[in-house]
A tleap script that builds the chain and sets N, CA, C and O, in Angstrom:
source leaprc.protein.ff14SB
mol = sequence {
  NMET ASP ARG LEU LYS GLU ARG ILE ALA VAL
  TYR ASN TYR ALA ASN PRO SER ASP VAL LEU
  TYR LEU VAL THR ASP LYS ASN VAL TYR LEU
  PRO SER GLU THR ILE TRP PHE ALA ALA TYR
  ILE ILE GLU PRO VAL ALA LYS LYS ASP SER
  THR THR ARG PRO GLY ILE LEU SER VAL ALA
  LEU LEU ARG ALA ASP THR SER GLY ILE SER
  ILE ARG LYS ASN TYR LEU ILE LYS ASN TRP
  THR SER GLU GLY SER PHE THR LEU PRO ALA
  ARG ILE LEU ARG MET GLU ARG ASP ASN ARG
  PRO CYS CPHE
}
set mol.1.N position { 44.413 -32.157 -76.043 }
set mol.1.CA position { 44.121 -33.560 -76.276 }
set mol.1.C position { 43.289 -33.731 -77.546 }
set mol.1.O position { 43.486 -34.697 -78.283 }
set mol.2.N position { 42.364 -32.811 -77.812 }
set mol.2.CA position { 41.541 -32.899 -79.016 }
set mol.2.C position { 42.400 -32.782 -80.274 }
set mol.2.O position { 42.135 -33.435 -81.284 }
set mol.3.N position { 43.427 -31.946 -80.200 }
set mol.3.CA position { 44.324 -31.787 -81.353 }
set mol.3.C position { 45.067 -33.093 -81.624 }
set mol.3.O position { 45.249 -33.471 -82.781 }
set mol.4.N position { 45.496 -33.780 -80.576 }
set mol.4.CA position { 46.187 -35.052 -80.743 }
set mol.4.C position { 45.245 -36.082 -81.370 }
set mol.4.O position { 45.642 -36.798 -82.290 }
set mol.5.N position { 44.019 -36.166 -80.893 }
set mol.5.CA position { 43.039 -37.097 -81.462 }
set mol.5.C position { 42.800 -36.797 -82.936 }
set mol.5.O position { 42.675 -37.711 -83.751 }
set mol.6.N position { 42.740 -35.529 -83.266 }
set mol.6.CA position { 42.527 -35.124 -84.655 }
set mol.6.C position { 43.712 -35.547 -85.525 }
set mol.6.O position { 43.519 -36.052 -86.631 }
set mol.7.N position { 44.924 -35.343 -85.035 }
set mol.7.CA position { 46.112 -35.718 -85.795 }
set mol.7.C position { 46.197 -37.235 -85.986 }
set mol.7.O position { 46.601 -37.706 -87.048 }
set mol.8.N position { 45.822 -37.987 -84.972 }
set mol.8.CA position { 45.809 -39.449 -85.080 }
set mol.8.C position { 44.783 -39.892 -86.110 }
set mol.8.O position { 45.055 -40.782 -86.915 }
set mol.9.N position { 43.594 -39.272 -86.091 }
set mol.9.CA position { 42.544 -39.613 -87.056 }
set mol.9.C position { 43.001 -39.313 -88.481 }
set mol.9.O position { 42.747 -40.109 -89.385 }
set mol.10.N position { 43.663 -38.192 -88.696 }
set mol.10.CA position { 44.170 -37.825 -90.024 }
set mol.10.C position { 45.221 -38.843 -90.471 }
set mol.10.O position { 45.212 -39.278 -91.623 }
set mol.11.N position { 46.122 -39.222 -89.570 }
set mol.11.CA position { 47.146 -40.216 -89.902 }
set mol.11.C position { 46.506 -41.548 -90.273 }
set mol.11.O position { 46.868 -42.150 -91.285 }
set mol.12.N position { 45.557 -42.014 -89.463 }
set mol.12.CA position { 44.906 -43.295 -89.727 }
set mol.12.C position { 44.152 -43.288 -91.045 }
set mol.12.O position { 44.100 -44.309 -91.731 }
set mol.13.N position { 43.565 -42.147 -91.412 }
set mol.13.CA position { 42.855 -42.059 -92.682 }
set mol.13.C position { 43.845 -42.100 -93.845 }
set mol.13.O position { 43.575 -42.729 -94.869 }
set mol.14.N position { 44.978 -41.440 -93.693 }
set mol.14.CA position { 45.992 -41.404 -94.751 }
set mol.14.C position { 46.760 -42.720 -94.857 }
set mol.14.O position { 47.272 -43.049 -95.927 }
set mol.15.N position { 46.845 -43.470 -93.770 }
set mol.15.CA position { 47.596 -44.730 -93.729 }
set mol.15.C position { 46.722 -45.853 -93.183 }
set mol.15.O position { 46.984 -46.371 -92.098 }
set mol.16.N position { 45.690 -46.230 -93.925 }
set mol.16.CA position { 44.780 -47.253 -93.397 }
set mol.16.C position { 45.451 -48.617 -93.307 }
set mol.16.O position { 46.306 -48.957 -94.125 }
set mol.17.N position { 45.061 -49.380 -92.318 }
set mol.17.CA position { 45.569 -50.740 -92.185 }
set mol.17.C position { 44.431 -51.653 -91.770 }
set mol.17.O position { 43.468 -51.226 -91.131 }
set mol.18.N position { 44.559 -52.913 -92.144 }
set mol.18.CA position { 43.532 -53.891 -91.794 }
set mol.18.C position { 43.608 -54.223 -90.309 }
set mol.18.O position { 44.662 -54.113 -89.684 }
set mol.19.N position { 42.474 -54.630 -89.763 }
set mol.19.CA position { 42.389 -55.061 -88.371 }
set mol.19.C position { 42.061 -56.551 -88.378 }
set mol.19.O position { 41.147 -56.988 -89.078 }
set mol.20.N position { 42.801 -57.318 -87.605 }
set mol.20.CA position { 42.594 -58.759 -87.532 }
set mol.20.C position { 41.979 -59.124 -86.191 }
set mol.20.O position { 42.508 -58.770 -85.137 }
set mol.21.N position { 40.858 -59.836 -86.237 }
set mol.21.CA position { 40.247 -60.402 -85.032 }
set mol.21.C position { 40.456 -61.905 -85.105 }
set mol.21.O position { 40.061 -62.549 -86.077 }
set mol.22.N position { 41.078 -62.459 -84.075 }
set mol.22.CA position { 41.344 -63.888 -84.015 }
set mol.22.C position { 40.581 -64.458 -82.825 }
set mol.22.O position { 40.722 -63.982 -81.698 }
set mol.23.N position { 39.777 -65.477 -83.087 }
set mol.23.CA position { 38.949 -66.095 -82.050 }
set mol.23.C position { 39.384 -67.550 -81.918 }
set mol.23.O position { 39.488 -68.269 -82.912 }
set mol.24.N position { 39.639 -67.979 -80.675 }
set mol.24.CA position { 40.025 -69.366 -80.428 }
set mol.24.C position { 38.913 -70.083 -79.673 }
set mol.24.O position { 38.013 -69.448 -79.124 }
set mol.25.N position { 38.983 -71.404 -79.650 }
set mol.25.CA position { 37.940 -72.192 -79.006 }
set mol.25.C position { 38.063 -72.233 -77.483 }
set mol.25.O position { 37.096 -72.569 -76.800 }
set mol.26.N position { 39.239 -71.896 -76.939 }
set mol.26.CA position { 39.445 -71.882 -75.491 }
set mol.26.C position { 40.420 -70.771 -75.137 }
set mol.26.O position { 41.023 -70.154 -76.015 }
set mol.27.N position { 40.568 -70.522 -73.835 }
set mol.27.CA position { 41.518 -69.513 -73.360 }
set mol.27.C position { 42.865 -70.108 -72.964 }
set mol.27.O position { 43.893 -69.440 -73.074 }
set mol.28.N position { 42.868 -71.344 -72.508 }
set mol.28.CA position { 44.079 -71.981 -71.992 }
set mol.28.C position { 44.235 -73.340 -72.675 }
set mol.28.O position { 43.265 -74.077 -72.851 }
set mol.29.N position { 45.477 -73.656 -73.056 }
set mol.29.CA position { 45.762 -74.921 -73.729 }
set mol.29.C position { 46.900 -75.644 -73.022 }
set mol.29.O position { 47.798 -75.024 -72.452 }
set mol.30.N position { 46.840 -76.966 -73.074 }
set mol.30.CA position { 47.885 -77.820 -72.521 }
set mol.30.C position { 48.696 -78.424 -73.660 }
set mol.30.O position { 48.239 -78.430 -74.803 }
set mol.31.N position { 49.892 -78.932 -73.369 }
set mol.31.CA position { 50.654 -79.602 -74.422 }
set mol.31.C position { 49.828 -80.702 -75.094 }
set mol.31.O position { 49.024 -81.367 -74.442 }
set mol.32.N position { 50.031 -80.886 -76.383 }
set mol.32.CA position { 49.350 -81.876 -77.223 }
set mol.32.C position { 47.913 -81.507 -77.580 }
set mol.32.O position { 47.269 -82.244 -78.327 }
set mol.33.N position { 47.397 -80.410 -77.081 }
set mol.33.CA position { 46.032 -80.015 -77.440 }
set mol.33.C position { 46.036 -79.272 -78.774 }
set mol.33.O position { 47.047 -78.707 -79.190 }
set mol.34.N position { 44.892 -79.290 -79.422 }
set mol.34.CA position { 44.732 -78.611 -80.699 }
set mol.34.C position { 44.063 -77.265 -80.492 }
set mol.34.O position { 43.031 -77.172 -79.829 }
set mol.35.N position { 44.646 -76.232 -81.055 }
set mol.35.CA position { 44.070 -74.887 -81.014 }
set mol.35.C position { 43.262 -74.695 -82.295 }
set mol.35.O position { 43.816 -74.739 -83.393 }
set mol.36.N position { 41.966 -74.484 -82.158 }
set mol.36.CA position { 41.091 -74.179 -83.283 }
set mol.36.C position { 40.846 -72.681 -83.276 }
set mol.36.O position { 40.640 -72.087 -82.218 }
set mol.37.N position { 40.869 -72.067 -84.456 }
set mol.37.CA position { 40.681 -70.617 -84.512 }
set mol.37.C position { 39.916 -70.200 -85.765 }
set mol.37.O position { 39.838 -70.930 -86.753 }
set mol.38.N position { 39.365 -69.010 -85.680 }
set mol.38.CA position { 38.771 -68.326 -86.834 }
set mol.38.C position { 39.339 -66.918 -86.839 }
set mol.38.O position { 39.507 -66.301 -85.787 }
set mol.39.N position { 39.632 -66.414 -88.028 }
set mol.39.CA position { 40.194 -65.076 -88.177 }
set mol.39.C position { 39.288 -64.250 -89.070 }
set mol.39.O position { 38.806 -64.725 -90.098 }
set mol.40.N position { 39.063 -63.018 -88.669 }
set mol.40.CA position { 38.231 -62.089 -89.430 }
set mol.40.C position { 39.040 -60.824 -89.670 }
set mol.40.O position { 39.541 -60.215 -88.725 }
set mol.41.N position { 39.166 -60.434 -90.918 }
set mol.41.CA position { 39.915 -59.234 -91.262 }
set mol.41.C position { 38.925 -58.134 -91.592 }
set mol.41.O position { 38.083 -58.286 -92.477 }
set mol.42.N position { 39.031 -57.032 -90.877 }
set mol.42.CA position { 38.154 -55.880 -91.076 }
set mol.42.C position { 38.936 -54.853 -91.878 }
set mol.42.O position { 39.983 -54.374 -91.443 }
set mol.43.N position { 38.419 -54.523 -93.046 }
set mol.43.CA position { 39.077 -53.548 -93.907 }
set mol.43.C position { 38.578 -52.154 -93.557 }
set mol.43.O position { 37.368 -51.950 -93.457 }
set mol.44.N position { 39.470 -51.194 -93.368 }
set mol.44.CA position { 39.036 -49.838 -93.039 }
set mol.44.C position { 38.298 -49.182 -94.205 }
set mol.44.O position { 38.545 -49.496 -95.369 }
set mol.45.N position { 37.393 -48.270 -93.869 }
set mol.45.CA position { 36.586 -47.572 -94.869 }
set mol.45.C position { 37.465 -46.866 -95.891 }
set mol.45.O position { 37.152 -46.885 -97.082 }
set mol.46.N position { 38.540 -46.252 -95.466 }
set mol.46.CA position { 39.417 -45.493 -96.358 }
set mol.46.C position { 40.074 -46.384 -97.407 }
set mol.46.O position { 40.584 -45.880 -98.407 }
set mol.47.N position { 40.071 -47.688 -97.197 }
set mol.47.CA position { 40.770 -48.605 -98.093 }
set mol.47.C position { 39.812 -49.412 -98.967 }
set mol.47.O position { 40.264 -50.286 -99.707 }
set mol.48.N position { 38.515 -49.154 -98.907 }
set mol.48.CA position { 37.509 -49.960 -99.603 }
set mol.48.C position { 37.737 -50.051 -101.106 }
set mol.48.O position { 37.379 -51.058 -101.717 }
set mol.49.N position { 38.321 -49.033 -101.713 }
set mol.49.CA position { 38.525 -49.061 -103.155 }
set mol.49.C position { 39.832 -49.747 -103.556 }
set mol.49.O position { 40.170 -49.794 -104.739 }
set mol.50.N position { 40.545 -50.263 -102.605 }
set mol.50.CA position { 41.833 -50.888 -102.870 }
set mol.50.C position { 41.652 -52.213 -103.610 }
set mol.50.O position { 40.706 -52.956 -103.349 }
set mol.51.N position { 42.561 -52.495 -104.527 }
set mol.51.CA position { 42.517 -53.773 -105.239 }
set mol.51.C position { 43.395 -54.821 -104.568 }
set mol.51.O position { 43.347 -55.995 -104.934 }
set mol.52.N position { 44.196 -54.408 -103.592 }
set mol.52.CA position { 45.034 -55.377 -102.880 }
set mol.52.C position { 44.260 -55.971 -101.722 }
set mol.52.O position { 43.609 -55.258 -100.958 }
set mol.53.N position { 44.338 -57.268 -101.606 }
set mol.53.CA position { 43.636 -57.965 -100.533 }
set mol.53.C position { 44.602 -58.974 -99.915 }
set mol.53.O position { 45.405 -59.586 -100.618 }
set mol.54.N position { 44.518 -59.143 -98.594 }
set mol.54.CA position { 45.391 -60.148 -97.973 }
set mol.54.C position { 45.009 -61.544 -98.452 }
set mol.54.O position { 43.824 -61.842 -98.606 }
set mol.55.N position { 45.997 -62.399 -98.688 }
set mol.55.CA position { 45.720 -63.732 -99.188 }
set mol.55.C position { 46.171 -64.849 -98.276 }
set mol.55.O position { 45.649 -65.961 -98.351 }
set mol.56.N position { 47.137 -64.568 -97.413 }
set mol.56.CA position { 47.680 -65.591 -96.521 }
set mol.56.C position { 47.691 -65.068 -95.086 }
set mol.56.O position { 48.120 -63.943 -94.829 }
set mol.57.N position { 47.217 -65.893 -94.161 }
set mol.57.CA position { 47.307 -65.600 -92.735 }
set mol.57.C position { 48.410 -66.491 -92.175 }
set mol.57.O position { 48.333 -67.715 -92.279 }
set mol.58.N position { 49.414 -65.897 -91.595 }
set mol.58.CA position { 50.514 -66.648 -91.001 }
set mol.58.C position { 50.329 -66.651 -89.487 }
set mol.58.O position { 50.268 -65.593 -88.860 }
set mol.59.N position { 50.240 -67.846 -88.904 }
set mol.59.CA position { 50.044 -68.004 -87.464 }
set mol.59.C position { 51.299 -68.644 -86.883 }
set mol.59.O position { 51.789 -69.650 -87.397 }
set mol.60.N position { 51.812 -68.056 -85.814 }
set mol.60.CA position { 53.043 -68.580 -85.213 }
set mol.60.C position { 52.905 -68.660 -83.710 }
set mol.60.O position { 52.258 -67.819 -83.086 }
set mol.61.N position { 53.514 -69.674 -83.138 }
set mol.61.CA position { 53.634 -69.817 -81.688 }
set mol.61.C position { 55.071 -69.462 -81.352 }
set mol.61.O position { 56.004 -70.166 -81.739 }
set mol.62.N position { 55.239 -68.354 -80.623 }
set mol.62.CA position { 56.573 -67.865 -80.293 }
set mol.62.C position { 57.035 -68.398 -78.950 }
set mol.62.O position { 56.225 -68.613 -78.048 }
set mol.63.N position { 58.319 -68.610 -78.819 }
set mol.63.CA position { 58.893 -69.031 -77.551 }
set mol.63.C position { 58.897 -67.862 -76.574 }
set mol.63.O position { 59.087 -66.714 -76.976 }
set mol.64.N position { 58.693 -68.144 -75.328 }
set mol.64.CA position { 58.634 -67.098 -74.299 }
set mol.64.C position { 59.949 -66.348 -74.169 }
set mol.64.O position { 59.957 -65.167 -73.821 }
set mol.65.N position { 61.066 -67.024 -74.447 }
set mol.65.CA position { 62.365 -66.372 -74.307 }
set mol.65.C position { 62.759 -65.600 -75.572 }
set mol.65.O position { 63.883 -65.109 -75.675 }
set mol.66.N position { 61.846 -65.495 -76.517 }
set mol.66.CA position { 62.025 -64.787 -77.800 }
set mol.66.C position { 63.175 -65.324 -78.629 }
set mol.66.O position { 63.723 -64.602 -79.462 }
set mol.67.N position { 63.551 -66.577 -78.419 }
set mol.67.CA position { 64.659 -67.141 -79.186 }
set mol.67.C position { 64.212 -67.710 -80.527 }
set mol.67.O position { 65.046 -68.172 -81.306 }
set mol.68.N position { 62.936 -67.685 -80.802 }
set mol.68.CA position { 62.504 -68.201 -82.099 }
set mol.68.C position { 61.052 -68.621 -82.102 }
set mol.68.O position { 60.279 -68.302 -81.198 }
set mol.69.N position { 60.708 -69.347 -83.149 }
set mol.69.CA position { 59.333 -69.772 -83.376 }
set mol.69.C position { 59.238 -71.272 -83.140 }
set mol.69.O position { 60.047 -72.042 -83.657 }
set mol.70.N position { 58.242 -71.685 -82.354 }
set mol.70.CA position { 58.020 -73.109 -82.108 }
set mol.70.C position { 57.216 -73.739 -83.241 }
set mol.70.O position { 57.540 -74.830 -83.711 }
set mol.71.N position { 56.167 -73.045 -83.675 }
set mol.71.CA position { 55.279 -73.540 -84.726 }
set mol.71.C position { 54.918 -72.367 -85.626 }
set mol.71.O position { 54.665 -71.264 -85.140 }
set mol.72.N position { 54.894 -72.597 -86.926 }
set mol.72.CA position { 54.391 -71.582 -87.859 }
set mol.72.C position { 53.639 -72.297 -88.973 }
set mol.72.O position { 54.141 -73.252 -89.566 }
set mol.73.N position { 52.424 -71.819 -89.250 }
set mol.73.CA position { 51.622 -72.372 -90.338 }
set mol.73.C position { 50.961 -71.223 -91.086 }
set mol.73.O position { 50.673 -70.176 -90.508 }
set mol.74.N position { 50.727 -71.427 -92.364 }
set mol.74.CA position { 50.042 -70.448 -93.191 }
set mol.74.C position { 48.668 -70.973 -93.581 }
set mol.74.O position { 48.495 -72.164 -93.838 }
set mol.75.N position { 47.693 -70.069 -93.623 }
set mol.75.CA position { 46.318 -70.415 -93.946 }
set mol.75.C position { 45.789 -69.468 -95.017 }
set mol.75.O position { 46.117 -68.282 -95.025 }
set mol.76.N position { 44.978 -69.994 -95.910 }
set mol.76.CA position { 44.395 -69.201 -96.981 }
set mol.76.C position { 43.302 -68.286 -96.432 }
set mol.76.O position { 42.478 -68.708 -95.620 }
set mol.77.N position { 43.301 -67.038 -96.878 }
set mol.77.CA position { 42.253 -66.088 -96.513 }
set mol.77.C position { 41.299 -65.992 -97.696 }
set mol.77.O position { 41.722 -65.712 -98.817 }
set mol.78.N position { 40.020 -66.221 -97.450 }
set mol.78.CA position { 39.008 -66.133 -98.498 }
set mol.78.C position { 37.831 -65.331 -97.965 }
set mol.78.O position { 37.321 -65.610 -96.879 }
set mol.79.N position { 37.401 -64.335 -98.732 }
set mol.79.CA position { 36.288 -63.465 -98.317 }
set mol.79.C position { 36.550 -62.827 -96.962 }
set mol.79.O position { 35.644 -62.706 -96.138 }
set mol.80.N position { 37.795 -62.421 -96.736 }
set mol.80.CA position { 38.209 -61.700 -95.528 }
set mol.80.C position { 38.131 -62.555 -94.266 }
set mol.80.O position { 38.135 -62.016 -93.159 }
set mol.81.N position { 38.060 -63.877 -94.412 }
set mol.81.CA position { 38.050 -64.761 -93.248 }
set mol.81.C position { 39.010 -65.924 -93.466 }
set mol.81.O position { 39.383 -66.239 -94.596 }
set mol.82.N position { 39.396 -66.545 -92.379 }
set mol.82.CA position { 40.230 -67.732 -92.430 }
set mol.82.C position { 39.939 -68.561 -91.191 }
set mol.82.O position { 39.487 -68.038 -90.173 }
set mol.83.N position { 40.198 -69.834 -91.285 }
set mol.83.CA position { 40.031 -70.693 -90.110 }
set mol.83.C position { 41.028 -71.824 -90.194 }
set mol.83.O position { 41.546 -72.141 -91.265 }
set mol.84.N position { 41.290 -72.427 -89.054 }
set mol.84.CA position { 42.237 -73.527 -89.053 }
set mol.84.C position { 42.538 -74.011 -87.653 }
set mol.84.O position { 41.874 -73.644 -86.684 }
set mol.85.N position { 43.555 -74.842 -87.576 }
set mol.85.CA position { 43.960 -75.397 -86.286 }
set mol.85.C position { 45.427 -75.801 -86.357 }
set mol.85.O position { 45.984 -75.994 -87.438 }
set mol.86.N position { 46.029 -75.923 -85.199 }
set mol.86.CA position { 47.346 -76.533 -85.104 }
set mol.86.C position { 47.475 -77.151 -83.727 }
set mol.86.O position { 46.896 -76.670 -82.753 }
set mol.87.N position { 48.243 -78.225 -83.663 }
set mol.87.CA position { 48.413 -78.978 -82.425 }
set mol.87.C position { 49.705 -78.561 -81.746 }
set mol.87.O position { 50.760 -78.475 -82.374 }
set mol.88.N position { 49.598 -78.308 -80.466 }
set mol.88.CA position { 50.772 -77.929 -79.679 }
set mol.88.C position { 51.694 -79.124 -79.513 }
set mol.88.O position { 51.232 -80.265 -79.496 }
set mol.89.N position { 52.993 -78.878 -79.391 }
set mol.89.CA position { 53.925 -79.987 -79.159 }
set mol.89.C position { 53.610 -80.697 -77.841 }
set mol.89.O position { 53.037 -80.101 -76.928 }
set mol.90.N position { 53.982 -81.956 -77.751 }
set mol.90.CA position { 53.737 -82.743 -76.541 }
set mol.90.C position { 54.514 -82.200 -75.350 }
set mol.90.O position { 54.084 -82.339 -74.205 }
set mol.91.N position { 55.645 -81.589 -75.621 }
set mol.91.CA position { 56.470 -81.074 -74.529 }
set mol.91.C position { 56.814 -79.618 -74.826 }
set mol.91.O position { 57.458 -79.307 -75.828 }
set mol.92.N position { 56.380 -78.755 -73.953 }
set mol.92.CA position { 56.668 -77.332 -74.091 }
set mol.92.C position { 57.446 -76.898 -72.862 }
set mol.92.O position { 56.992 -77.080 -71.733 }
set mol.93.N position { 58.606 -76.330 -73.085 }
set mol.93.CA position { 59.419 -75.843 -71.969 }
set mol.93.C position { 58.914 -74.490 -71.521 }
set mol.93.O position { 58.623 -73.615 -72.336 }
set mol.94.N position { 58.817 -74.334 -70.233 }
set mol.94.CA position { 58.448 -73.053 -69.645 }
set mol.94.C position { 59.675 -72.541 -68.916 }
set mol.94.O position { 60.315 -73.286 -68.173 }
set mol.95.N position { 60.005 -71.286 -69.120 }
set mol.95.CA position { 61.198 -70.720 -68.500 }
set mol.95.C position { 60.827 -70.012 -67.201 }
set mol.95.O position { 59.853 -69.263 -67.138 }
set mol.96.N position { 61.623 -70.266 -66.171 }
set mol.96.CA position { 61.464 -69.556 -64.911 }
set mol.96.C position { 62.095 -68.176 -65.035 }
set mol.96.O position { 62.742 -67.880 -66.040 }
set mol.97.N position { 61.917 -67.343 -64.044 }
set mol.97.CA position { 62.464 -65.982 -64.089 }
set mol.97.C position { 63.977 -65.941 -64.212 }
set mol.97.O position { 64.528 -64.987 -64.762 }
set mol.98.N position { 64.654 -66.960 -63.709 }
set mol.98.CA position { 66.114 -66.975 -63.801 }
set mol.98.C position { 66.597 -67.740 -65.034 }
set mol.98.O position { 67.759 -68.139 -65.105 }
set mol.99.N position { 65.694 -67.944 -66.012 }
set mol.99.CA position { 65.988 -68.590 -67.289 }
set mol.99.C position { 66.341 -70.072 -67.187 }
set mol.99.O position { 66.961 -70.624 -68.097 }
set mol.100.N position { 65.952 -70.723 -66.085 }
set mol.100.CA position { 66.122 -72.170 -65.986 }
set mol.100.C position { 64.877 -72.835 -66.538 }
set mol.100.O position { 63.773 -72.391 -66.224 }
set mol.101.N position { 65.002 -73.893 -67.357 }
set mol.101.CA position { 63.825 -74.569 -67.875 }
set mol.101.C position { 63.033 -75.247 -66.756 }
set mol.101.O position { 63.607 -75.768 -65.799 }
set mol.102.N position { 61.733 -75.231 -66.891 }
set mol.102.CA position { 60.821 -75.882 -65.952 }
set mol.102.C position { 59.938 -76.819 -66.772 }
set mol.102.O position { 59.450 -76.425 -67.831 }
set mol.103.N position { 59.724 -78.033 -66.313 }
set mol.103.CA position { 58.920 -78.990 -67.067 }
set mol.103.C position { 57.598 -79.245 -66.401 }
set mol.103.O position { 56.794 -80.030 -66.906 }
savepdb mol mol.pdb
quit
């Protein structure tokens, strides 16, 4: 197990990636409510000397049946943070287990 942890650590150091923390104002939302959020991007130590920085945060609300995107908005990232909001549609279909729409 220690060898696996070591190999993962070596891979992560060689292939650093940013970590995104997204914080919302609530846990549960109803139709027509506004979701307020803040995003914090943590840059890994191995990438500190990089000149590339993320500039756009793309936020999407996906349909439960994976047939597409209900809402997508882009937000500017400045100083490794971003914030924003989007309003849920007034009517959101929820799918039952047998794929019948439920209102």
